[in-house]
N, C-alpha and C positions, 0 to 999 in steps of 0.2 A: 303660863299654865298648862298642863296635859291632861285630858281627860282620856277615859277609857277609849281605846279605839272602837270603831263599828262592830268587829266581830264578836266584841265583849257582850253585844246586848243580846244574844241567844241565851247567855248564861244566868240573864237576870230576869225577875218578874216585875212587871210596871203593875203598880196598882192606881186608878183613878178614882177619886172620889168625887162623885158629881157627873152625871152622864149627859147633859146638855149640849149645847153647841161647841162651847171650848173643850170641855172634857169628853165629848165625842170625838171631837176633831182629833185631839190627842192620840186618841185610841186607834182611829183610822189611819192616821199618819203613821202611828209608830208600828202598826201592823204590816207595813212593807209598801208604802206608798215611793214610787220611784225606783223600785227594786231594793231599797235598803234593807239591811240586815234586820229581820223581825227579833224581837224579844223572845225570850224563852217562853214567856207565859204573859199575857196582859188579862188583870182581871179589875172588877169594879164595883163600886157601890153608888146608889143613889136612894135618897130617903124615900120616894116614891115607888113601891113593889112595882106598879105595872112598868115604870121605867126601866127597873132593874130587867124584867121580863123582855121589854122591847127592845133592850141594849145587846142582849144574847142572841135574839133572834134576827136581829138587823148584821150580826156580826162586830158589832163595835168591841165586844169583850168576849172573850171564852166561856167568862163563869162571872157570877157576881158573887160575891162575900156577902153573908147574911148581916153583917154588921161593919161600922167601922174599924173597931178593935181587931176584928178578924182579917180584914183586908191588911191593916198595919202589921201584923203578925208575918203574913204570907209574902208582901212584896219586899225588895228590895229597893225599888225607887219608887216615891209615893208622890202624886200630883193632887193637891187639895183643889179642886175646879168647882167650889160652891162660891154662892154670893157672900162678900163681906159680912153681913148681916148673920148667917149661918157659920161662920167660921168658928165662933166661940163654943158653939154647940157641939161642932165636930171633935174640937180638940179637949173638951171636957169628957167627951165619951172616950177619949184615948186614956184618960186618967187610971182607968181601972188596970190598964198593963204596966202600973208603977211609975216610979217618979221619972225614968227615962224612956218615954215609950217608944221613941224615935232612936234608940241605940242601935247601932249597927245599920242604919237605914239612911238614904238621901231623900229629901223632902223638899218639895217647893209649892207654889201655889200659882194662882192667875187672877188673883185682886185687883182692881184697879186704885184702890187706896193703899198704901202700903203702911202709914203710920197705924192706922186701924188694925191691920193684920198682924202688924208686931206688937200691937196692945192686946190683942186676942192670944197670943201666943205667952205673953209674958202674964196675962191674967190667970190661965190657965194651968201653964207650966212653972210659972215662977221665973222666967226667962227666956233666951232664945237659944235653943240648942244649937250647937255649932254646924250641925249638920243640914240646919235648914237653911235655903236659900230662897229668900222671896223674890218674886218675879212677876211679870206682867206684859203679855203678848198684847201688841197694838193691833188686833184684828178683831174683827167682828160681822155680824149679818143683822138685819133685822128680824131674822128668824129666829126662833129659840126652842129647845125642848129636844127631846131624844133622836127626833128625825132630821134635826138640822145640822149634825155634824157633817164636816167634807173633810176629805184626806189632804186637800191642798189648801186649807184655810190660811195657812201662816206661811206659805210660799212667798218669798220676798217681802214678808212684812217685819215689822222690828218687834223685838222681846227685850224688854228692858229688865234686868237683874238688879237688884238692890241689897248685894251682901252688906253684912254689918261688920265691924271690926273684929269680932270673934269667929267670923263665918270661915270655914274650913274651905281652903284652896282648893282641894280635889272634889269637893262637892259642888263648888262653884263651875269648875271643869266639865264636870259630870253633866250637871243640868246645862250648860251652855253646849255641849256635845250633842243633848238630846234635842234642843231645840233646833239645832243645825241640822240635825238629821230630818227634820222635819221641814226643812228648808228656809227658814226663819233666819234672818240678821240679828246678833245677839248683841247688846250694848249695857254697860254699867253704869249707875248713878246712886246717889245717894237716895234713901229714904225720903227725906224732907223735898229735895230738889225733885225727885219724880211727883211728888206731890201736886207741887206747884207748876211743873211743865203740864201735866195733864189736866190741871184745874184749868188751864188757859186753852190748851189745844185739843182736848177731848169734853172735857164735863160742860164747861161753858158753849160750846156750839150746840152741844146736846139741849142746854138749857134754852137756848134762844131758840132752836127750832121745835122744840116742844111748844115753847110759848107762842112762836108765830103762827104755827098752824092751829092752836087752840082759838087764838084771837081771831082768825080768818075763818074757821069752821062756824062761830056763832054770827056771821054778819049775814044780812038778809037776801046778798046774792053769792053766798058761799058756793053753791051750785058751779054758778058761771066762773067764779075765781080759782077753783080747782080745775074746771073743764077747761079753760083757756089758758093756764098757767103754762109757761115757758118751762124749757129745760134746766134752766139754772135754779127755777123755783123748785122744781121734782128733784134735782141733784141735792140741793142743801135740805128739803126738808125729809129727805128719805130717812133720816136717821131718827127722824120723829115715829118712825114705825118701829123702834127698839123696844124691849122689854122695860114695860112702865114701872114694875116692881122694881127691878134691878137698878135703873136709873134714880129711884126713888131711894134706895139704899145708899147708892152714891154719892149724890148730893147732900144728903145728912151725914156721912161718914167722914166727906172732905169738905165740910161746910167752911171752915175758916179760909182756905186756899180758894174756893169755889166763889166766896163773897169778896174777896179781894179782887178777884180776876172781874167779878161783875160791878165791883165798884169802878174800877177803870173803865171797864166798857161802857158803863152808864154815863160817866163823864164825857168819855169822847162822844158818845152818841148825843147828848145834849150839846156839846159844842157843833156836830154837824147841824141840828135842828136849828140851831141859832142864825149858823152861816146861811142856811137855805132862806129862813125867814128874812134876814138883812140882806140877800142876794150877795153874799161875800163868796166872788168867783174863786180868788187865789185861795181861801181856806178849804173849799171844797176841791180845788184842784191839787193842792197840797196833799190831802189825805188821799185821794185817789192814785195819784203818782207815786206814792210813799208806799201804798199799799200793795200795788201792781209790782212796783220794781222789789219790794222787800220778799212778796212770793217768789220773783224769779231768783233773786239773789240769794236765798237760803235753800232754794232747791238746786242751783246752779254752782254758785259759788262756794258752797260747802259741801258739794257733791254728795247731797242726801246724808250729812251727818250735822243734826242739829243738836245731838247730845254730847255730853263730857268725852265719852270715850266709846270708839266702835272697836268691837272684839274681832269681827270678820270684816275684811275688806277687798277689794277689788283693784287690779292694778290695769292701767293701759300701755299696751305697747307697740310698737312700729315695726314692720318688718319691711325693710328699703331695700331694694334689689339694684342691681348695675343698670345704667343706661349709658346711650351714646349722644344720639345725636337731641341736643337741646334747643327748642327756639321757640319764639313767640314773644307778644309784649302782654306783662301782668302790671297790676298796682297793687302792692303790698298795703297791708292794713296802716292805718295812721300812727304816728309816731306816739309810743307811749308816754315819754317825758310830756311833750305838751298837751297830751289829753289828760293828764292827773293835772297840771297847772292850770288848763282851762276851767276845769271843774272849781278848784281851790281858789283863783282869783274872781272868776265870776260869782262865786258864792260871797266874796267879801266886797264885791263892786256893788254899786248902787244902779238899778235897772237891770233891765232883761238881757242878758248876756247870750248870744248864738254862737253855734260850735257846728262846723261842716267837718266830715271826714274823722270823726272821733273813733276811737279805737274801741270797739266793744270786746275786749279779752278782759279777762276775770279781774286782773289787777286795776285797770281803769275803772271797771265797775264796782270794785270795793271802795275807791274814793268816792264815785256817787252814792253809793250806798251810807257812807261814812257821814257825808254832808245831807242827806236827807234825814239822816237820823237826828243831827243836830237843827232840824226845822226848817231847812233850805228847799223848797220846790223846785224840783228838777223835772223835766219832761224828756222822756226818751231814755234811752237813745233808740232811735228807730232809723234804720239805713244809714247811721252815721252821724244824723242831726239830733243835738241836744239844746235844750233851752233851759237856762238856768236864772230862776229867779233872784237876784242878789236880795241881800239884807244888810248890806254894809259892814264895814269894820267890826262893829259892836252888836252886830244883830244875831250871832250864833247863840244857840240854845243848848243847855247841857242835853247829852245824850241821854236815853232812858235805861242803858245799861253801857258794859264795855263796847268799843269800837271795834269790831272784826275786819282785820285787814288782809285775811288770806296769807298769799304769797308775798306783797307787795312791800317792799323796801323802802320805795319811794313815797309811798303812801304814809308809812309809819315815820320816817326821818322828817318829811315835810311838815306834816301834822304836828308833830313834837314841837316844831318851833311855833307853829299858828298856834297850838291850843296852850302854850305856855303863856300866853298873854291873855288869855280868856278871863271872864269873871266865874267861872265853875272849874270843878275838878273833872278830870277826864281818864279812862284807863283804855290803853291799846294793847290789843291783843293780835295774835295771827296764827296761822298754820304750824304743822310740827317744822317746816323747814325756815320758815321765819322767826320762829321763837330760838332758833340757834344762831340768828346773826347777830353782830355786834352792834349796839346802839350807843357805845360809850362816847365814841367820837361824835355824837351829836348831844350827850348829855352833857358833857362838860363845857363846852361853849356857851350851851344856854344856862348852866350853872351861873358862867362868870357874869350874864344879863340878869341875875337874881331869879331866874327861875327855878322851879324845883321839879325834877323830874328821877324820878326812882325806879330801880329794878333790883328784885331781890335775886337775880340768876346772874350774877357778876356782868353787869351793863347789857343784858340780853332781854328780851321781852318774854313776859307783859312789861309795859311800862306806865307808873302813876304819876300822871302829871297833876300837881296843884295850882289852881287858880287864883285869881285875888291877890296877884303879887305885882308891883309894880317892874317893868321893865327897863333895865338901864340899856343905854346906848354903849356900845364898845366898839373897838377895832380888833379882828381876830385874824391872826396869821394862820392859815391852814397847814396843820402839820402834814396832810397828805391830800392829794388834789382829788377833791370829791365835791361833785357838783350839788350831792344830796345834803351835805353838810353847810354850803355855802346858801344854798337855797333856805333851810331852816333857821339860820342866822339873820336873813334877810327877813324873812317873814315874821320873825320875832321882832325885828326893827322896826315894822310899821310900827307898832303899838309902843315904841319906847321913845323918851323926852330927848331929843337930839339925833345926832348923826352915827347910823352903825356903818362899819366898813370892814371889807372882806379883802384879805391878801391871797393870791392864788400862787403856790410855788411852781404851777406849770397850767398852761391854758387847760382851761376844762368847759363843759357845756353853759352856756349862757342863756337859756331857755327863760330862765325865771326872771331877769333883769329885762331882755326882749319882751315879754310879756307884759312885765310891770308898766313899760313904758307905752305899750298898746292900750292898757286901761288908763293912761293919764297920769300915773305915777312917775316922778322923775328920780331917774337913777344914773349917777355920772360912773363913768367908766375911765380910769386914767392908768394905763398901762396895765399890771397886774391886780390893780386894787379897785374895788367897785364901792359906792358910797350910794347911802339912802337915806333921806331924813325921815323920820318918824310923824307919824299923824296926819300923810297924804290920803285924800280920798281916791277912792278906785272908782272909776266909771265904766258901767257896762259898754261893751263893744263886740264884733264880730270876728270870730277867729276861724280861720281855714288850716285844719291841722293838714301838713304834708305827710306824705308815706313815709314810714319808719325806716332810717337807712340801716339799723341794726337788723330789722328784719330783712331789708334788701340783701344785705351781706351776704346771707346763705346761696343766693341765687347768684349774686356777683362770683363767688368762688365756684359755684357749680357749673356755670358756664364756662368759666377759666380752666376748669381741669378736665371737662368732658370733650370729646372729639367732637367735631363739626357743630359745635354749638354757636348760637346766634341769638340772644335775649335781650329785649329792652325792658328796664324797670320806669314806669312812668312816675313823674310828680313827685320825686322822693327829694325830702328834706336834705340839703347840701348846707346846713348851716358848718361855718369854718371849725366850730369847735367838734364836729363830729366826723369829719372827713378823714379820718387817721385810716378807715378802711380803703379809700380810693386812692390815698398815697402810697400806702404800704403795698397794695396790688400793684400798682404802678411801678413803684421800684422793685418788683418781684417780674417785672415783663407783662403783666396783663394788658391785654387788648382792650382798653376801657376809654369810652367817650361820653362826654358831659354834652349836652345839649339843651335847647329850648329854655334857657336858665330865665328865673322871674323871681320878685320878691312877693309874696301871698301873705298878709297879715305881719310882715315884720320879720319873716323867715325866708330865705332863699331855698328856691326848689329847682328841680331839674331833671331830665330824663338821662338815663345812663344805659348805654349801649356796650354790652360786653359779649366777646367774642373768644372762642378755643386760642389758648396762646401757649407757649414753651414758658413755664415759670423756673424763675432761677431763686436760690438761697440768697438770704440777706442777713445782715444784721440790723435789727430793726431800730432805727433811730430813736433814742430816748424821748426825745421831744414829741413822737407821734405815739408814746405808748398810751398817756390818758386820752388822747383822741380817738383811741380803737378799743378801750377797754373792754367792752362786751362783746366785740367781735372776736377777739383773740380765739375762742373754741374754735370757729369755721376756719380762721386764718390758720391753725396748727393744721387742719386739711390740707390746705394750699401748700404748705411747707412739707409736706410729706409726698406732694406729686410735684413738686419742683427739681431741678438739679443742683446738688450741693445743699451746704449746710445752711439751716435759719438760726438765729440765735436771738431770744427775746431775754432782757434783763429789766430790772427797774417795776417788773409787775407784782409787787405783794399783794396788790388790791385784789388780782384774781383769788388768792387764797381766802378772802372773807367774803366772796359772792355767795348765792344760793348753794353752792358747794364749794371746795377747794378745786378751782375748776382746773388748775394746773395738774395736780395729782390725779383728778379722775379722768380728765383726757388723757395722760399718759397711761394710765391703766386699761382704759379701753383702747387705745392702739395696740398696746400689747395683746389685748385679746384678739386683735384683727391682725396678729403676726408682725406688727410694726413696734420695734424698741426705739424708745427716744431717751435722752438724759434730762432728768428733774434738777434743776438748781433751786436754791433756797428764793429766788426772785424771780424765776423764769423757767426756760425750757431750752434743750437744744436739739434739733431734730434734722437728720440728714437725709434728705429727700431721696426718693428712689427715680427722679427722672420723669421728664415728660414725654414718656413713650404710651405704647397704645396698649401695654400689658397691664394687668392687675396690680394695684400699689397694695391692695388689702387682701386679705383672706377673708371667706365667710365665717361667720362668727356672731357671739351674742356679748352684748355690754349692757352694762348699769349705768344710766343717766343720773342716778341718786337725785331724781326727781327734779332736775335741774334742765329748765326747757332749752337752755343754748347748747348744752351738752347734746341732750337728743336731737335738736335739730342737724348740730355739726355732723354727728355721726351718721345722718340721713344723707347728707352730702357725700360723706366718705364712701356708701355704697354705690355712687356713681363708679368708682376706679376700684371696686372689690370683685373679687373671684365667684361671688355667690352672693345670696341673701344676707345681711345684717340685720340681728334683731335687738332692738334696743327696748328694754325694759324702763318701767316708770316714766311715762310719757305723760301723763295726764296734766301735769303743769304746764305742757306747750301752749293750753289755750290762754294761760295768763298774760302772754304777749301777743301772741300769734294764732288768732281763730284761725281753723280751717286752714293751716298749713298743708297737711298731705293735699287737700284739693287745689288748692293754688299751685302747688309742686307740681301736679299732675296736669296744670294746662301748658307746662313747658316741656312735658315728656318725663319727668322724673317718676318713678316708681314706689309708693310709700304706701302699705297696707295696715291698717288700726286693728288690733285684737283686743278684746277684754280676756284678762287671764287672772287667775288666782294668785294672790301673793303666797 
């Protein structure tokens, strides 16, 4: 959609009906806040003659029209900023202008109950004109009236537009552009969804605040209650200072949705009362931990996008610079694969599972939130420590809605197997990137086990999983080497009657089998086949998550290609199904030493010291490809800095990761002046040699939202002739929180910048 550009506003007249807090703030913002182009004219109307005079005196409007119809005739864009209860009267007044009073105009409103506003239009005009764009700014103040207006009221606040099927697209774009001019973030949703969401997030809190203050105000010691109230009480009850008449109208106009939210809240409040009376510590802890985590989750995980569609958004970009001498000892975050599984199996176990070294990245946090949504009490994470109060194999409960998994393919694939065996239905959703990733490789084997996992998007998310179906034990030959598919089948096999087995076409990660054994489940491994008998009980245990070798890989390559580098990576997981990166770098001639080897919680760990070396190109052995599948983006950077040609084959899996990692890396390398040859299942890279000269030129690359692509090009900047700008880096936090900060500890230069898309 495209609206008029900002310079067009001077050709238009803005008319605002209702000059209180919201209407007055629209006028002040549109009149030139932040240096924006002003409208040609801003006129107003208010039912109160004194307010009209004051609005002109205060400079809210240039002048006021004597009536609504006269304002409508003069204005090009009309903002109806009157209470919902008054909307019908305003619209009926416009009827004197004819059957189509808004012909040639663009109209919007600010009402907080969109179904009621729509009904007002339909009652007064017999339908919704196409040029009317219903809207609602999520901004306000306890102050009201003509003196309450603020030019910055909408800055960094959300405005929800609720266009109907017949709403004109250009009108939506124009109103969206107006709110953006006022500093707001504009979103869209349906009328019905808006009213349900606002009943829960705005109307219900106001109702509770009004009720709580009213209850406490009539207590005998009410003066002391308010005198000694803490900041939390004052912050929460501030909204009880809002306009009582306005909120009276809102509660009555949106009563159906408000009552539904109030009913749910009342039931949960009663459960809390019962828990306090009975001393049910676990029930209280469950509510409090879920509440705290949910607040953090939906603020961070969803990047402040709790609604269906965000029309304006920001990106995060890295600007990485050249570096020479890298040195120091660092410990990268915990292994993502093990972190995921510690929560899943801990939830299915009986007893309290404790986890240390948990990866607090968004992918792993998505798994925690999913199990909290299914009734599991999980404390933390705090500094990598998590406590999981297991509910047993059959203790999960249906989530209140779809399970949102962000960018985590591991969460979605493993949960598909787990949830297929439950006694309730589930829906799994994710962000834009995850919604493009193939899930058919999981759907097919689960179907063979009698599970029903459906997708309306050619095998891509969202996934609808039907429960209450008996799971059959099967033998499954993996068509591709995928630890996620193997794990999904094994997790479903926990609920099957009989033995489930999986055959691997090549060695792949075995974290699930190792951890199942740690929880007391017997899993047999015979060569490329692993077997698991259904119905086994899992018993809680302690898990120490080692540092993630996939995260360590970026620094292994960085130290190998930089001059005078000496970097030690501490307590890295060196599971033999994950050490492809070590073996490939050694074949390329890397100076890499492994020491302090130990076994922690069934997983081998070690320190890895890497120093500068003269790398050489190699033909990567096919057997090592599955063991380094996630590390190839940064291995491509190593190949560019090596002497001779590096050839990768048999890596089709890279084309269906968060991005087509082969093509995206090749495109990015070309932007930095380095050509490569892409093949159907790999890539050929002719290295430029281990000299001190720059291998890459300064430039700008697009990571396509793929965290490993973004981090790989941050490493490439070490050998670049100038800064390398990497776009769309927000997803780095999904697997490697504070990557730039940890990189800085050894001397890498990575700056983070917010930028408009």
